[in-house]
C-alpha positions as CSV (number, residue, x, y, z in Angstrom):
1,M,6.9,11.5,10.6
2,A,4.7,8.4,9.8
3,Q,1.0,8.9,9.5
4,T,-1.5,6.4,10.7
5,L,-4.3,5.5,8.4
6,I,-7.5,4.6,10.1
7,L,-10.0,2.6,8.0
8,L,-13.5,3.3,9.0
9,P,-16.3,0.9,8.3
10,T,-18.4,1.8,5.2
11,K,-21.4,-0.4,5.6
12,W,-23.7,-1.0,8.6
13,S,-22.7,-4.7,8.7
14,E,-19.0,-3.7,8.9
15,M,-19.9,-1.2,11.6
16,K,-21.7,-3.9,13.6
17,T,-18.7,-6.2,13.2
18,Y,-16.3,-3.5,14.5
19,L,-18.7,-2.7,17.3
20,L,-18.9,-6.3,18.3
21,I,-15.1,-6.7,18.3
22,L,-14.8,-3.5,20.3
23,L,-17.3,-4.6,22.9
24,M,-15.6,-8.0,23.2
25,A,-12.2,-6.3,23.7
26,V,-13.6,-3.9,26.3
27,G,-15.2,-6.7,28.1
28,L,-12.0,-8.7,28.1
29,M,-9.8,-5.8,29.2
30,A,-12.2,-4.5,31.9
31,N,-10.1,-6.1,34.6
32,V,-6.9,-4.1,34.3
33,K,-5.1,-6.3,36.8
34,A,-5.8,-9.4,34.7
35,Q,-3.4,-12.3,35.1
36,D,-1.0,-13.1,32.3
37,G,-3.1,-16.1,31.2
38,Q,-6.2,-13.9,30.9
39,R,-4.2,-11.3,28.9
40,L,-2.8,-14.0,26.7
41,E,-6.3,-15.3,26.1
42,A,-7.5,-11.8,25.2
43,Y,-4.7,-11.5,22.7
44,K,-5.6,-14.9,21.3
45,I,-9.2,-13.8,20.9
46,A,-8.2,-10.6,19.1
47,Y,-5.8,-12.6,16.9
48,L,-8.5,-15.2,16.0
49,T,-11.1,-12.4,15.4
50,K,-8.8,-10.8,12.9
51,K,-7.8,-14.1,11.2
52,L,-11.4,-15.4,10.9
53,N,-13.0,-12.2,9.9
54,L,-16.3,-13.3,11.4
55,S,-19.6,-11.7,10.5
56,P,-21.7,-10.7,13.6
57,E,-23.9,-13.7,13.1
58,E,-20.9,-16.1,12.8
59,A,-19.3,-14.5,15.9
60,Q,-22.5,-15.0,17.8
61,R,-22.5,-18.7,17.0
62,F,-18.7,-19.2,17.2
63,W,-17.6,-17.7,20.5
64,P,-19.9,-19.8,22.8
65,I,-18.5,-23.0,21.1
66,Y,-15.0,-21.6,21.4
67,N,-15.5,-21.0,25.1
68,K,-16.6,-24.6,25.6
69,Y,-13.7,-25.8,23.4
70,T,-11.1,-23.9,25.5
71,E,-12.6,-25.2,28.7
72,D,-12.3,-28.8,27.4
73,I,-8.7,-28.2,26.4
74,R,-8.0,-26.7,29.9
75,S,-9.5,-29.8,31.5
76,V,-7.2,-32.0,29.6
77,R,-4.2,-29.9,30.7
78,Q,-5.4,-30.0,34.3
79,E,-5.8,-33.7,34.0
80,Q,-2.2,-33.9,32.8
81,K,-1.0,-32.1,35.9
82,D,-3.3,-34.0,38.3
83,K,-2.7,-37.5,36.9
84,N,0.8,-37.0,35.5
85,L,-0.3,-38.2,32.1
86,S,2.2,-39.0,29.4
87,E,2.6,-36.4,26.6
88,I,1.3,-39.0,24.1
89,D,-1.9,-39.5,26.1
90,V,-2.4,-35.7,26.4
91,E,-1.9,-35.2,22.7
92,E,-4.4,-38.0,22.0
93,K,-7.0,-36.4,24.3
94,I,-6.5,-33.0,22.8
95,L,-6.9,-34.5,19.3
96,G,-10.1,-36.0,20.5
97,V,-11.3,-32.6,21.7
98,R,-10.3,-31.0,18.4
99,K,-12.2,-33.7,16.4
100,K,-15.3,-33.2,18.6
101,Y,-15.3,-29.5,18.2
102,N,-14.5,-29.7,14.5
103,G,-18.0,-30.8,14.1
104,E,-19.4,-28.2,16.5
105,F,-17.5,-25.4,14.8
106,S,-18.8,-26.7,11.4
107,K,-22.3,-25.9,12.6
108,A,-21.3,-22.3,13.1
109,L,-18.8,-21.6,10.3
110,S,-17.9,-22.7,6.8
111,A,-15.4,-25.6,6.5
112,E,-12.8,-23.1,5.2
113,K,-13.2,-20.9,8.3
114,V,-13.0,-24.0,10.6
115,N,-9.7,-24.9,9.0
116,T,-8.6,-21.3,9.3
117,F,-9.4,-21.4,13.0
118,F,-7.4,-24.5,13.7
119,R,-4.5,-23.2,11.6
120,S,-4.6,-19.8,13.2
121,E,-4.7,-21.4,16.7
122,R,-1.4,-23.2,15.8
123,D,0.1,-20.1,14.3
124,F,-0.8,-18.1,17.4
125,K,1.1,-20.6,19.6
126,I,4.1,-20.4,17.3
127,E,4.0,-16.6,17.4
128,I,3.8,-16.6,21.2
129,Q,6.8,-18.9,21.5
130,R,8.7,-16.7,19.1
131,V,7.9,-13.6,21.1
132,L,8.8,-15.2,24.4
133,Q,12.1,-16.5,23.0
134,E,12.9,-13.0,21.7
135,R,12.1,-11.5,25.1
136,R,14.3,-14.1,26.9
137,L,17.2,-13.3,24.5
138,N,16.8,-9.5,25.0
139,N,16.7,-10.0,28.8
140,Q,19.9,-12.1,28.7
141,L,21.6,-9.4,26.6
142,N,20.4,-6.6,28.9
143,K,21.7,-8.5,31.9
144,R,25.1,-8.9,30.3
145,G,25.2,-5.2,29.3
146,L,25.3,-6.1,25.6
147,R,22.2,-4.1,24.7
148,N,21.4,-0.5,25.5
């Protein structure tokens, strides 16, 4: 039987970080009947939190900027739907948002962590696509009776 090792924080600063992450997770998961998009965003926040390893001070500065950033990205996606924009135009607008927020994030984080954020955001999308593709394949196999 496998044992689970739980690493407890050893310093007060680590404890504050864990507490902050816990509070954010509880706040995000408070609505049990959250829509899939909200759950996905909660997973993304947890993923980014882990990848960025933010101090409490960095987290306090980063997350409000991140919330504005995601709202601007959503606005571009909504504009794409409303105005039937071409994919090139959408990518250009998203790049503009990313460039704008690169400077904003740089005020809250080191250049290394800003790069890690943008890389992790891309990696998260790739991981979600992989998981969805795997689920579709499993569903198809289940429907065909090829999997138990």
